[in-house]
N, C-alpha and C positions, 0 to 999 in steps of 0.2 A: 485663383480659379473660381472661387465662389462668386466674386464680383462679376466676372464675364458671364457666368451661367445665369445670374440674376438679371442681367441686362437683356438677355435673349428671351426671357419668359414674357408672355403677354399678360398684362394684369387682368384679373377676373372681371372687373367692372367693364372693361372695354369689350370683352366678348359678350357680356350680358347686354350691353347697350346695342351692340350689333344685332344680336338675336331679337331684341325688342323692335328695332327698326325694320328688320326683315319681316317679322310677324305683322307689324303695322302696315307695311306696304302690301303684303299678301291680302290682308283684310280689306284694305281700301280698293285694291284691284278687283277682288271678288265682288265687293259691294257694287261698284260701278258697272261691271259686266252684267251682273244680275239685273240691275235697273235697265241697262241698255236693251237686253234681250227680252225683258218682260214688257217693254213699251213698243216693241215692233208689232206692226199690224200687217197681216197678209192681205194682198190685193187679189180679189176674185175677178174672174172674167165678167161676171154680171155687173160688178161695180165699175169696171172699165167701160162697159157699154153704157151704163147709166151716166157716167161723166161725159161721154161723147167721143171717146177715142176709138177710131176705127183701126183694128188690128188685122193684119193679114194672117191667114193660116200658115203655119210653118211649111206646109207642102207647097204653097204658092211662091215662096221666096227661095230660089236656089241660085247658086253661083252661075250656072249656065244661063238662066233667064236674065239675070242682071248683066252678064257679059253681052248677051244679044242686044239688050237695050243700049249699051254703050257703043256697040258696033254700029248701030243705026245713027248715032250722033255724028255730026261733022266735026271731027277733032283736028282736021288739017287747017281749017280757016276759022279761027276763033280769036276774039279780042279779049285781052286781059283787062278787066275792069277792077280798079283798086279804089277803095274808099280812102279818103284822107284820114290820117291819124289825128287824134285830138290835139297833139302838140305841134302839128304842122299847120302852116298858114294855108288857108284855102285860096290859092291863086289860080284864076282861070285864064 
């Protein structure tokens, strides 16, 4: 009985190694997330205008207005234009 009980016990060094690995992983993850979030820069509307991007106001873009634009399009008579894939031969 002593032998079977000794086989079922986990050696102390195994649990210490596992604890060290878990602490190391936690440290590495916290280090990289700290670096990631410290490097983020917020984009202001003034910077967006300075770059030259024209944004619409959120009140100008609604689902109803976009649906009205699509209703005006001729969706019954349209031609499917497909660009050739890079691996396809360009046969005209």
